[in-house]
C-alpha positions in Angstrom: -17.4 7.5 17.8 -17.9 6.1 14.3 -15.8 8.5 12.2 -17.3 9.8 9.1 -16.7 12.4 6.2 -17.5 16.0 6.6 -19.4 17.5 3.5 -17.2 19.1 1.0 -18.0 19.2 -2.7 -21.1 17.2 -1.7 -22.7 15.4 1.5 -21.3 12.1 2.4 -22.5 9.8 5.3 -19.6 7.4 4.8 -16.5 6.9 6.7 -13.0 8.5 7.0 -11.4 10.5 9.7 -12.4 14.2 8.6 -14.7 14.6 11.7 -12.1 13.3 14.2 -9.5 15.7 12.5 -11.8 18.6 13.0 -11.9 18.1 16.8 -8.4 17.4 17.4 -7.6 20.9 18.7 -10.4 20.9 21.4 -8.2 19.1 24.1 -9.9 15.8 23.8 -7.5 12.8 23.8 -8.0 10.7 20.6 -7.9 6.9 20.8 -8.2 4.9 17.6 -9.3 1.5 17.1 -8.8 -0.8 14.2 -11.3 -3.4 14.4 -14.5 -4.7 16.1 -12.6 -6.4 18.9 -10.3 -3.4 19.4 -13.3 -1.1 19.5 -14.8 -3.2 22.3 -11.6 -3.4 24.2 -10.4 0.2 24.0 -13.8 1.6 24.9 -12.9 0.2 28.4 -9.5 1.5 28.1 -10.4 5.0 27.1 -12.8 5.2 30.1 -10.2 4.0 32.5 -7.7 6.4 31.3 -10.0 9.3 31.2 -11.0 8.6 34.9 -7.3 8.5 35.7 -6.1 11.6 33.9 -9.2 13.8 34.1 -8.9 14.3 30.4 -11.9 13.6 28.2 -11.4 11.0 25.5 -12.8 10.7 22.0 -12.6 6.7 21.2 -12.9 6.5 17.5 -13.2 3.9 14.9 -14.0 3.9 11.0 -17.7 4.7 10.4 -19.4 1.8 8.4 -16.3 -0.2 7.9 -15.9 -0.9 11.8 -19.1 0.4 13.3 -21.4 -1.6 11.0 -19.2 -4.8 10.7 -20.3 -8.0 12.4 -17.3 -9.8 13.8 -16.8 -12.8 16.2 -15.1 -11.3 19.3 -14.5 -12.0 22.9 -16.5 -9.8 25.3 -15.2 -8.3 28.6 -16.8 -9.5 31.7 -18.3 -7.5 34.2 -15.4 -8.3 36.6 -13.0 -7.2 33.9 -14.9 -3.8 33.6 -14.8 -3.3 37.4 -11.2 -4.0 37.4 -10.4 -1.5 34.7 -12.6 1.2 36.0 -12.8 1.0 39.9 -15.7 2.3 41.7 -13.8 4.9 43.6 -12.6 6.6 40.2 -16.2 6.8 39.4 -17.1 8.3 42.7 -14.3 10.8 42.4 -15.6 11.6 38.9 -19.1 12.0 40.2 -17.8 14.3 43.0 -16.6 16.8 40.5 -19.8 17.2 39.0 -21.8 20.6 39.3 -24.0 20.5 42.2 -25.7 23.0 44.6 -24.2 21.2 47.4 -20.6 21.8 46.1 -20.8 25.1 44.6 -17.7 26.1 42.4 -17.2 28.8 39.8 -16.1 27.7 36.3 -16.1 29.1 32.9 -15.5 32.8 34.1 -14.1 35.3 31.8 -10.5 35.9 32.2 -8.3 39.1 31.2 -4.9 39.1 29.6 -3.2 39.2 33.0 -4.1 35.5 33.9 -5.5 33.7 30.8 -2.1 32.6 29.4 -0.9 31.3 32.7 -4.0 29.5 33.3 -4.1 28.0 29.7 -0.6 26.3 30.4 -1.7 24.7 33.8 -3.2 21.7 31.7 0.2 20.6 30.5 0.9 18.0 33.4 -2.6 16.3 32.9 -1.8 15.8 29.2 1.7 14.6 29.9 0.2 11.8 32.0 -2.2 10.6 29.4 0.2 8.2 27.4 1.4 6.2 30.4 -2.2 6.2 31.7 -3.5 4.6 28.4 -0.5 2.1 28.4 -1.2 1.2 32.0 -5.0 0.4 31.3 -3.8 -1.6 28.1 -1.6 -3.6 30.2 -4.1 -4.3 32.9 -6.5 -5.4 30.1 -3.9 -7.5 28.5 -3.1 -9.4 31.8 -6.9 -10.3 32.2 -7.7 -11.1 28.6 -4.6 -12.0 26.9 -5.3 -9.3 24.4 -2.3 -7.0 24.5 -2.3 -3.5 22.9 0.0 -0.5 23.1 -0.4 3.2 22.2 1.6 2.7 19.0 2.3 -0.9 17.5 5.0 -2.0 15.1 4.6 -5.1 13.0 6.8 -6.4 10.3 10.5 -7.2 9.6 12.8 -6.0 12.7 15.2 -4.7 9.9 12.7 -3.0 7.6 13.9 -0.5 5.3 10.3 0.7 4.3 7.7 1.4 6.8 4.0 2.5 6.6 2.4 4.5 9.4 -1.4 4.8 9.7 -4.5 4.3 12.0 -7.9 2.8 11.9 -9.3 -0.2 10.0 -6.7 0.3 7.3 -4.0 -0.8 9.9 -5.5 -4.3 9.7 -5.2 -4.5 5.9 -1.6 -3.0 6.2 -0.4 -5.6 8.8 -1.8 -8.6 7.0 -0.2 -7.3 3.8 3.1 -6.6 5.3 3.0 -10.1 7.0 2.5 -11.6 3.6 5.4 -9.7 1.9 7.8 -10.4 5.1 7.2 -13.9 4.4 8.2 -13.6 0.7 11.4 -12.0 1.9 10.8 -8.3 1.6 11.9 -5.8 4.4 8.7 -3.9 5.2 6.7 -3.0 8.2 3.8 -1.0 9.5 3.3 1.1 12.5 -0.3 1.4 13.8 -1.1 4.6 15.8 -3.7 4.1 18.5 -3.1 7.1 20.6 -3.4 10.1 18.3 -3.7 12.8 20.9 -1.7 13.5 22.8 0.7 12.5 20.0 3.1 10.1 21.5 6.1 11.4 19.6 8.7 9.6 21.5 7.0 6.3 21.3 6.7 6.6 17.6 10.3 7.5 16.9 11.4 4.5 19.2 9.0 2.0 17.4 10.3 2.5 14.0 13.2 0.3 13.4 16.5 2.4 12.9 17.1 0.6 9.6 14.1 2.3 7.9 15.1 4.8 5.3 11.7 5.3 3.6 8.4 6.0 5.5 5.0 6.5 4.1 2.3 8.0 6.3 -1.2 7.6 5.3 -4.1 9.8 6.3 -7.8 9.0 5.7 -8.6 12.7 5.6 -7.8 15.7 3.3 -6.8 19.3 4.4 -6.8 21.5 1.3 -4.1 24.1 1.6 -2.1 22.3 4.2 1.5 21.3 3.7 0.3 17.8 4.6 -2.2 15.8 6.4 -2.3 15.7 10.3 -0.8 12.4 11.1 1.9 12.9 8.4 3.0 16.2 9.9 3.0 14.7 13.4 5.1 11.7 12.4 7.5 14.1 10.4 7.9 16.4 13.3 8.4 13.2 15.8 11.2 11.8 13.7 12.8 15.3 13.0 13.1 15.9 16.8 14.0 12.1 17.6 17.7 12.9 17.3 18.3 10.3 14.7 21.7 10.1 13.0 20.2 10.0 9.5 16.6 11.6 8.8 14.6 9.1 6.6 12.6 10.1 3.7 9.1 10.7 4.7 6.3 10.8 2.2 2.5 11.4 2.8 -0.5 10.2 1.2 -4.3 10.0 1.4 -6.5 6.9 1.2 -10.3 5.8 1.8 -12.1 9.2 1.7 -15.7 8.6 2.0 -15.5 4.9 2.7 -13.4 4.2 -0.6 -11.7 0.9 -0.4 -8.4 0.1 0.9 -7.1 -3.2 -0.1 -3.8 -5.3 0.3 -3.1 -4.3 -3.3 -3.1 -0.7 -2.5 -0.8 -1.4 0.6 1.6 -3.1 -1.7 1.5 -0.3 -4.2 2.5 2.2 -1.5 5.3 -0.1 -0.4 6.4 -0.3 -4.0 6.4 3.4 -4.4 8.7 3.7 -1.3 11.0 1.4 -3.3 11.4 3.6 -6.2 14.6 5.8 -6.5 12.5 9.0 -6.1 9.2 8.2 -4.3 6.5 10.9 -4.8 6.4 13.3 -1.8 2.5 13.3 -1.8 0.3 10.8 -3.3 -3.2 9.3 -3.3 -4.1 5.6 -3.5 -7.3 3.8 -4.4 -8.4 6.2 -7.1 -7.1 7.2 -10.5 -6.3 10.8 -10.3 -5.6 12.2 -13.7 -6.3 15.7 -12.8 -3.6 16.2 -10.2 -1.5 13.2 -11.5 -0.5 12.0 -7.9 -2.4 8.7 -7.5 -0.3 5.5 -7.4 -0.8 2.5 -9.6 -1.3 -1.0 -7.9 -2.2 -4.6 -8.7 -4.7 -6.6 -7.1 -3.4 -8.8 -4.3 -5.2 -11.9 -2.7 -3.7 -12.6 0.8 -6.7 -14.1 2.6 -5.7 -17.6 4.2 -7.1 -20.8 2.6 -10.1 -22.1 4.1 -11.9 -18.9 4.4 -15.3 -19.1 2.7 -16.3 -15.8 1.0 -20.1 -15.0 0.0 -21.7 -12.2 -1.6 -25.5 -11.5 -1.7 -27.1 -9.1 -3.8 -30.6 -7.7 -2.8 -32.7 -4.7 -2.4 -33.3 -2.5 0.5 -36.1 -3.8 2.9 -36.4 -7.1 1.0 -34.8 -8.9 4.2 -31.6 -9.9 2.4 -29.5 -8.0 5.0 -31.5 -9.2 8.0 -31.3 -12.8 6.8 -27.4 -12.5 6.4 -27.0 -11.2 9.9 -28.9 -14.1 11.2 -26.5 -16.3 9.2 -23.5 -14.6 10.8 -25.0 -15.2 14.3 -25.8 -18.9 13.3 -22.1 -19.4 12.1 -20.7 -17.6 15.0 -22.3 -20.0 17.6 -19.6 -22.5 16.4 -16.5 -21.7 18.5 -14.3 -23.3 15.6 -15.5 -20.6 13.2 -14.4 -17.0 12.8 -17.1 -14.9 11.0 -17.2 -11.5 9.5 -20.3 -9.7 7.8 -20.3 -6.4 6.2 -23.3 -4.7 4.4 -23.2 -2.2 1.5 -26.0 0.2 0.8 -26.5 3.7 -0.1 -28.1 6.7 2.0 -31.4 6.0 0.5 -31.6 2.4 1.7 -35.2 1.2 1.1 -35.6 0.0 -2.4 -32.1 0.5 -3.5 -29.4 -2.1 -4.1 -27.8 -4.0 -1.0 -24.8 -6.0 -1.1 -24.0 -8.3 1.7 -20.2 -9.6 2.2 -19.9 -12.7 4.5 -16.6 -14.3 5.4 -16.1 -17.3 7.7 -13.4 -19.9 8.4 -11.2 -21.7 11.0 -8.7 -18.7 11.0 -9.2 -15.2 12.4 -10.5 -12.9 9.8 -8.6 -9.5 9.5 -10.0 -8.3 6.1 -11.7 -4.9 6.4 -12.3 -4.6 2.7 -15.0 -5.9 0.2 -14.9 -9.4 -1.2 -13.8 -9.4 -4.8 -13.3 -13.3 -5.3 -16.5 -14.9 -3.8 -17.0 -18.5 -3.6 -20.8 -18.0 -3.3 -22.8 -15.3 -5.1 -26.5 -14.9 -4.6 -28.5 -12.8 -6.7 -31.9 -12.3 -5.1 -33.5 -10.3 -7.8 -32.9 -11.6 -11.2 -33.1 -8.0 -12.8 -30.0 -7.1 -11.1 -28.0 -9.1 -13.5 -28.9 -6.5 -16.1 -28.2 -3.4 -13.9 -24.8 -4.5 -12.2 -22.1 -6.9 -13.0 -23.1 -9.4 -10.3 -20.9 -12.2 -11.6 -17.8 -10.1 -11.5 -17.1 -10.9 -7.9 -17.5 -14.6 -8.2 -14.2 -16.7 -8.0 -13.5 -19.2 -10.7 -15.4 -22.5 -9.8 -17.7 -20.6 -7.5 -21.5 -21.0 -7.1 -24.3 -18.6 -8.4 -27.8 -18.7 -6.8 -30.4 -17.0 -8.8 -34.0 -16.2 -7.4 -36.1 -16.1 -10.6 -39.8 -16.8 -11.7 -38.7 -19.7 -14.1 -35.9 -21.8 -12.8 -36.2 -24.3 -15.6 -35.5 -21.9 -18.3 -33.5 -19.2 -16.6 -30.5 -19.9 -18.8 -32.3 -18.4 -21.7 -33.2 -15.3 -19.8 -29.8 -14.4 -19.0 -28.0 -11.8 -21.4 -25.0 -13.0 -23.4 -22.6 -11.3 -21.2 -23.8 -13.1 -18.2 -23.6 -16.4 -19.9 -20.1 -15.9 -21.0 -18.9 -14.9 -17.6 -20.7 -18.0 -16.0 -19.1 -20.3 -18.7 -15.6 -18.7 -18.3 -15.4 -19.0 -14.6 -17.0 -22.6 -14.7 -19.7 -21.6 -12.2 -22.1 -23.9 -10.7 -25.6 -22.3 -11.1 -28.6 -22.8 -8.9 -32.0 -21.5 -9.2 -35.2 -21.1 -7.2 -38.5 -19.4 -7.3 -38.3 -17.8 -3.9 -41.2 -15.4 -4.6 -43.7 -18.1 -5.4 -42.7 -20.2 -2.4 -43.1 -17.0 -0.2 -46.5 -16.2 -1.6 -47.6 -19.8 -1.0 -46.5 -19.5 2.5 -48.4 -16.4 3.1 -45.3 -14.2 3.0 -45.5 -12.2 -0.4 -42.2 -10.5 -1.1 -40.4 -12.0 1.9 -37.8 -14.3 0.2 -35.1 -13.8 2.8 -35.3 -16.8 4.8 -35.8 -19.1 1.7 -32.8 -17.9 0.0 -30.8 -18.2 3.4 -32.0 -21.7 3.4 -30.5 -22.3 -0.1 -27.3 -20.8 0.9 -26.8 -23.3 3.9 -28.1 -26.2 1.6 -25.7 -25.4 -1.3 -22.6 -24.4 0.7 -22.6 -27.2 3.1 -21.0 -25.2 5.9 -23.4 -26.9 8.5 -24.9 -30.4 8.4 -28.4 -30.1 6.7 -30.5 -31.0 9.7 -28.3 -28.8 12.0 -28.6 -26.0 9.5 -32.4 -26.2 9.2 -32.8 -26.4 13.2 -30.7 -23.2 13.6 -32.5 -21.3 10.8 -35.7 -22.1 12.3 -34.6 -21.0 15.9 -33.3 -17.9 14.4 -36.7 -17.2 12.8 -38.4 -17.9 16.1 -36.2 -15.3 17.9 -36.3 -12.8 15.1 -40.1 -12.8 14.4 -41.5 -13.9 18.1 -42.9 -10.5 18.5 -44.9 -10.6 15.4 -46.8 -13.6 16.5 -46.7 -17.3 16.2 -48.5 -17.3 12.9 -45.8 -15.3 11.2 -43.2 -17.7 12.8 -45.2 -20.7 11.6 -45.4 -19.4 8.0 -41.6 -18.8 7.9 -40.8 -22.3 9.2 -43.3 -23.6 6.3 -41.4 -21.6 3.8 -38.0 -23.1 4.9 -39.5 -26.5 4.7 -40.6 -25.9 1.1 -37.4 -24.6 -0.1 -35.1 -27.6 -1.0 -37.8 -29.3 -3.0 -37.8 -26.4 -5.2 -34.0 -25.6 -5.6 -32.9 -26.7 -9.0 -29.3 -27.0 -10.5 -29.2 -25.2 -13.9 -27.5 -27.4 -16.6 -25.0 -25.3 -18.5 -24.1 -25.5 -22.2 -20.6 -25.5 -23.4 -20.9 -21.9 -24.9 -23.3 -19.0 -24.6 -26.6 -19.3 -26.3 -28.2 -15.8 -25.8 -28.0 -13.0 -28.4 -29.3 -10.3 -26.1 -26.5 -8.2 -24.6 -26.8 -6.6 -21.1 -28.6 -3.2 -21.5 -26.9 -0.2 -20.9 -27.6 1.6 -17.6 -26.2 5.0 -18.6 -27.9 8.2 -19.5 -25.5 8.3 -22.6 -27.6 5.2 -23.8 -30.3 5.7 -26.6 -32.8 3.7 -24.7 -33.9 3.1 -21.1 -32.5 0.3 -19.2 -34.6 -2.8 -19.8 -34.2 -4.0 -16.1 -37.5 -3.4 -14.2 -35.4 -2.7 -11.1 -33.6 0.4 -12.8 -35.5 3.4 -12.1 -33.5 5.6 -14.4 -35.1 6.5 -18.0 -33.4 7.7 -21.1 -33.1 11.5 -21.2 -35.6 13.2 -23.3 -34.2 14.9 -26.6 -34.9 18.4 -25.2 -32.3 17.6 -22.3 -29.3 19.6 -23.1 -25.9 17.7 -23.6 -24.2 19.3 -20.5 -26.9 17.9 -18.3 -26.5 14.3 -19.8 -22.7 14.6 -19.3 -23.0 15.6 -15.6 -25.5 12.8 -14.8 -24.1 10.1 -16.9 -21.2 9.0 -14.7 -23.1 9.1 -11.4 -26.3 7.4 -12.8 -24.7 4.2 -13.1 -24.9 1.8 -9.9 -21.1 2.1 -9.4 -21.2 5.8 -9.3 -17.9 7.1 -10.8 -15.3 4.2 -10.8 -13.1 5.8 -13.2 -10.6 8.5 -13.2 -10.9 11.8 -11.3 -11.4 13.6 -14.6 -14.9 12.1 -15.0 -15.9 13.5 -11.6 -14.4 16.8 -12.6 -16.1 16.8 -16.0 -19.4 15.9 -14.4 -19.0 18.9 -12.1 -17.9 21.2 -14.8 -20.9 20.0 -17.0 -23.3 20.6 -14.0 -22.0 24.2 -13.6 -22.3 24.8 -17.3 -25.9 23.5 -17.3 -27.1 25.2 -14.3 -25.7 28.7 -15.6 -27.6 28.6 -18.8 -31.0 30.5 -18.8 -33.2 27.5 -19.6 -31.1 24.7 -18.3 -31.6 22.7 -15.1 -30.1 19.8 -13.4 -30.9 17.8 -10.4 -28.1 17.5 -7.9 -27.1 14.0 -6.9 -25.2 13.3 -3.6 -21.9 11.3 -3.8 -22.7 7.6 -3.4 -20.6 4.6 -1.9 -18.6 3.3 -4.6 -20.2 -0.2 -4.5 -23.8 1.0 -3.6 -26.8 2.1 -5.7 -27.2 5.7 -6.2 -30.2 7.9 -5.6 -31.8 8.3 -9.0 -34.1 11.3 -9.6 
């Protein structure tokens, strides 16, 4: 199950644990995975444990962040699956199915004289679940070498500060803790995999006895509750553990609606634990100046050297995402490379901005968060430079690829803001008219394979001839069902690419006078980008309407403090309550995706 947010003040299709928490009282066991590899492995573990205990399982992982991420993983073989889930268990399960050949009466109405007693008869079944899950994990580990436990502690054995969480954020926390431990800090992280039945004894035993400060992070919000579900469970487990000294336990929220959770945020929570009086409840990842409970944090880059990071900006249905998925598949074919691909887009998809995040390198990649320092940035539509801060994510000394109609004069078409960023970051800039090449090849508008070829040529991740061969093989596999003519046209476009790729000479200082046009309804004129569908409000549009739509009409949504969202909502209510006012309601968007504009 890909865990996603439940609709609250607005609809969100993005990821957190709200829907999982809504079913935690149904009697289903809840098993959480933190990565694509874990999701693959624990799916078999959940099936095996369910057969052994006769308890139904919900195996969940973070929506989008895990469910839509492409990773290099090791697959279980058919023999592994047969060993984990023996045929006799499957036959027993089928034998308990409803059938006229084996009539039974279930789901009858019960009166007060028997209902309570019957309800308690399930206790032995749930008591067996933790050990059944552990047994299945041990069997999987013996066969594959990948070992899991229902709870897993990572960090200093004498840690005085410990984080507790589950889901993809556990990966980020583990990597950050390892970085901080190597710097001499006494910190640790406890990853919860089995959430229901909650393994209280295992949780209490896994936390080092030296821990005096514990922060429990939940990816959900329960208004009105004393705390979120995982926080309350951990607090109860420690209170009943019989420890001589009860540690200080604080609870926080993170990552609601796919909000980012980064190493800097993990470090910020651990820093809060180190204060004399840490906040008992907090949020991290936003600036909450309404409730005043958000934690400050600083950016922290802990990715291993040798990892190549690339970001590609495109538009929905232009083929950018598909080409980058093929790029990941091409690179993943090399057993020496570990790869990760993640793709950001909003709920409208077609025609809206897409951002592809690719990582690859010799070391395993455990970074379930967006790239902020990219070695390579591809802007597949020049107008995006006036719409979003494309160059902001480029690392100093990185490479920028531009698809533009006039490669020879593209520098003069850039705004002064972009030119200054390029010069300050010492970027190498390449340009190509991919639309012309696509049109000449009989593929108008389909620039994806052309720009993919540019990436391989510029990055040098594969030898030229090998890269060209693999790109063409991927094209053949992807477009074979559309006919040989389409395949041939794509091959021709790839062959014509390198001759048209141009390196852009850069002056010592910016030469443009034009500034990046504003993309906010608070501006006096419309955005000059042809890709920005927003137009300036008419003079008759009431100020409350402009105030409400301004923060959410920018491509970044509401990146600022919580008060901006609160003000927008208040303005919307004021505008809609007037006799002549009207306002179009916009859905929340992913913080890095393009919003729906109306």
